[in-house]
C-alpha positions in Angstrom: 116.5 157.9 183.3 117.0 159.9 186.5 116.8 163.7 186.8 120.6 163.8 187.4 121.3 161.9 184.2 119.1 164.2 182.2 120.7 167.3 183.6 124.2 165.9 183.0 123.2 165.2 179.4 121.8 168.7 179.0 124.9 170.3 180.5 127.1 168.4 178.1 124.9 169.4 175.2 124.8 173.1 176.1 128.6 173.0 176.5 128.9 171.7 172.9 126.4 174.3 171.7 128.6 177.0 173.3 131.6 175.7 171.5 129.8 175.9 168.2 128.5 179.4 168.8 132.0 180.5 169.8 133.5 179.2 166.6 130.6 180.7 164.6 131.3 184.1 166.2 135.0 183.9 165.6 134.6 182.9 161.9 131.6 185.1 161.0 132.1 187.3 157.9 129.8 190.1 158.8 129.0 192.2 161.9 125.4 191.0 161.8 126.3 187.3 161.7 128.9 187.9 164.4 126.3 189.6 166.6 123.8 186.8 166.1 126.3 184.2 167.1 127.5 186.3 170.1 123.9 186.8 171.3 123.3 183.0 171.0 126.5 182.3 172.8 125.7 184.6 175.7 122.2 183.0 176.0 123.7 179.6 176.0 126.3 180.5 178.6 123.5 181.8 180.8 121.6 178.5 180.5 124.8 176.5 181.2 125.4 178.6 184.3 121.9 178.0 185.6 122.2 174.3 185.0 125.5 174.1 186.7 124.2 176.1 189.7 121.2 173.8 190.1 123.3 170.7 189.8 125.8 172.0 192.3 122.9 173.0 194.7 121.7 169.4 194.6 125.2 168.0 195.1 125.2 166.5 191.6 128.2 168.5 190.3 131.3 168.4 192.4 134.3 170.5 191.8 137.8 169.8 193.2 
């Protein structure tokens, strides 16, 4: 498997994780649980952004 394929797979995975953390945050029943999901979401968004930027830098992620 090529580096590009691995990064695309990772990007799709982290996007799915972000979706799960968002829903966990929205549906949490206590402030502590909400904060834990929110923190995890923010960390995941940061990772997604770094992956996207690296892929865009290599020309592997094109936007219209």
